[in-house]
N, C-alpha and C positions, 0 to 999 in steps of 0.2 A: 394151365394155358396160361402166357401172355395175358396182358391184360387188353392187348394188340386184335386180340383172337378174331374181333368182330371187323376189322378191314377190309377192304373193298377195292380191289383192283378197275379200272377204269382206263382203255386202252380209247382213244378216238383216234380215228385218221391213223395210223399207225401203218407209213410204209418205210420196206426194209430192199437196197438197191446196192449189191457189192462190184467192187469196182469188174468193169467190164464185160458184166452183166446187160442183154439185148435187153431184155422185160425186168423186172422186180420181183422179188422172191416172195414179196408182199407187199399188197396197197389199199390203201382206201380203206384199214381195215379194225371195227370198232367190236371190244368184245368187252363187258362188266362179270368179275366173276366174284360173289358174293363170299364172306367170312361162312368157314365150314362146309361149303361146298366140296365135291366130287366132282370134279371135270375131266372127261377126257377126250383130247384129240386127236380124230382121224382123220384121212383123210388117204391122195395117193402121196407114192415118194416124192419128194420134189415140189411143194405145195404148201411147204414154211409153217411143219407144225415144230419141227426143232427150231430151227431162227423166231420163231414166235418164244416160246420156251424161253428162249436167251435170253432178248427181252428184256422179257416178266423177269428174268433172273438180276436183270444189271447187266450182263455179260455182253450185252452187245446197245447199241445205239439205234434210235429207230432213227433213217433221213428224213422218213416226214413224222408227225403224229404227235401227241402224248400221251406219255404214261402216269397217272396219275393214282398215288394210294389214298384213298380216304378211309379216314377215320369215325368211329361209329357214331360222332356228334358234326359227322359231315365236311372234315376240316380238312383240308387237305395235311398230310404225314412229312413231316420234317423233325431234321436234328434225333432227340433221344427218344420219340417218339412213334419213328418207323419199326415198322415188321418184322419179322424174324422169320427170313427165308433161307432155306433151305435144298439142295440140288442132288439127286440122287441120277448121278450119271451110265451109259448103258454099259460102261466096263466098271467091276467094282473098286477099284485103282487104290488098292488097299496098301500100306507100307507093309515091305514083305520083310522089316528089319523090327517088326512091333508085331506083338500078340494080339489076338483077339480082342479082348481085353483096350487093351493101350491104343487099338486102333479106334476106338472105340468111344472112350474117352477122351480123345487129342482136340476136338470141340471145346468142350469143359475145361479141359488143361490149358487149351488158345487162349481163357478166356480168365486165365488166373484161377481154378476147381483145384485143391487140392487133391492128386489123387483118392484118396482115403473118402474125400465126402463127396465125389463123382460116383465111388462104387455103386452105393445105392442104386442109381438111377441106371447105372449100367445091366446093372446083373437085370433089377428088375426084365430090361428089354432084350436080354439075350435070354430069359425065361417065356418073353414073349412069342421069338421066333426060335426057338425050337432049339435054343444055339447052349441049353446050360450043359456044364461042364466042358464047352470048348472055353473054357477064358484063356486059359494057356500057350490054345493051339495057335499056330504059324500061321500064314494063308497059305501055303507051299502043302502042309497038311490037309484045305478044306475042298471040297469039290467046287462047280462053278454056280450050286442053291444056296450051297453054306455062304461061300465070299459076300452073292448080292442079299443074303440076311443078314450080314455085317457092316456091308453099305446101306439099308433101308437104317437097321441100330444106328450106324453112326448118324444119320441124317436123323435122325428124331431125339436124339440124347440131351439137345439143346430145346424140349419141346417147342420146335416151329411153331410159328404164326402159318408157313405156308411151307408145304413138301413140294417141288419141283421135279418130276419122274421120263427121264429121255428114254425109254424103252428100255426099261431095268432089265425084264423078263427076256428078251428079243432070243436070243440064244440058250437059252432054258430048252431042258425037252419039258413036252404037256403037262404029265406028272407034278412034276415042278414048277412048273409053272402054275400048275392049279394051285397045291399047297402053296404058295409062295401069298397068291394073289388072296387067298383064305384068310394067312394071318395077315394079309393088308388091309383086307376088307376091318376082320377083328380089331386091328389099334387103331381103324381112321373110327372107327365106330366108340371107340373104350374115348379115345381123345381127343375128337374133330379137329385136326386142323385144316383147313383149304388145302387138297390135291389137284393138282392141275400136273396129269399127266399124257404124256404122246404117245402113240399104240397103236399099229397095226390090225392090232387084234380085235377082232366085233364080240367076241366072247366074253375079254377081258373086260370091253369098255361097257357092253350091258353090264355083265355082273360087280365091277365094283361101284358106277358109278353113280352120281346122282341126276347127270347128265352130261350130256355128248353134243363138241360141238364140231359141227365137219368141215375144212375148208376147203377149198376147189380154186384156184385162179388167185392163190392170195389172200382171198377174200372169206368171212366165213358163210358157207353154204347151204348151211340149216344149222339147227339150234334145240335138243330134243331132251324133255327131262324124264326117267327114269323112274319110276314112281314104286320103289318094289318094297321100300321100308329099307329099318335100319339092320336086321335080322332076314342072313341069306343061305344060310346052313341049307344045304340039298337044294338050292333054287333053278341051277341048271337044268335038272332035270321035270320043272313045272313046264307047262304047254305058254304059259305064260310068257316064261324069259324066250322059250323056241321061238313064241310067235315073233318077240319083237328083235330079235337077235335077226331075223332075217328078214324082217321089214329095213332093218339097219345096214343090213348088205344087200338090201336091193337097192338105197337107197345110193347107196359108194356105189353101183353097179353101174348109176343110171348117170350119177356124175362125170363118173371114168367115158362113159361112152359123150355126153357132151364135149368131152377135152377132143375127140378123138375127129 
């Protein structure tokens, strides 16, 4: 992991209003995310989760407020000291004319890394994500779950400091989703990037996260630590997991009722 791994994000007074909107998507939002956290963003559709993620990724500019990347020494990130950010969108967006290997290696090749030099890192990720032997496959030959595994591998191949994920598992069946959650959690435990995940799944957020942040009316409604420790195999069957999942679901229902 790059030495910027300890960077944190500080969002202060964030507002975002799109052209023609009567009310802003985000308003006076404050949020700090530390290096190495796994933060899931929950909340009803339209509450600003994906907008916030795009602001953090630098794909949008806030209408108000500031987003600051802070180095471990407390200084603001700038120039060559900016952290490395990778984004996994809801759709895998693989290049159909490239093989699995070439899709995953693309970010490294764009940085000038030779194909042979990129190979060990690419093959290691493919093994970790259950894609060993699929290096020469074309995207059209892959299932939806496999395509998403390739998308995640492509995002991780540069060993980013921040991995931003916008509902990447929303279109997958429950079994495939669970398997990908297990793989993502294992990779997070091994590599410890900072992960920010947008999801509508309470179970997914509870299983994966070290912290859950819920949005409502364009602001942070509540912020909850998830203290299950790094090893989470079999966690879904534990009473403590089910109790926390139920508590989070109840909080979200209360938030929704308050909007009615």
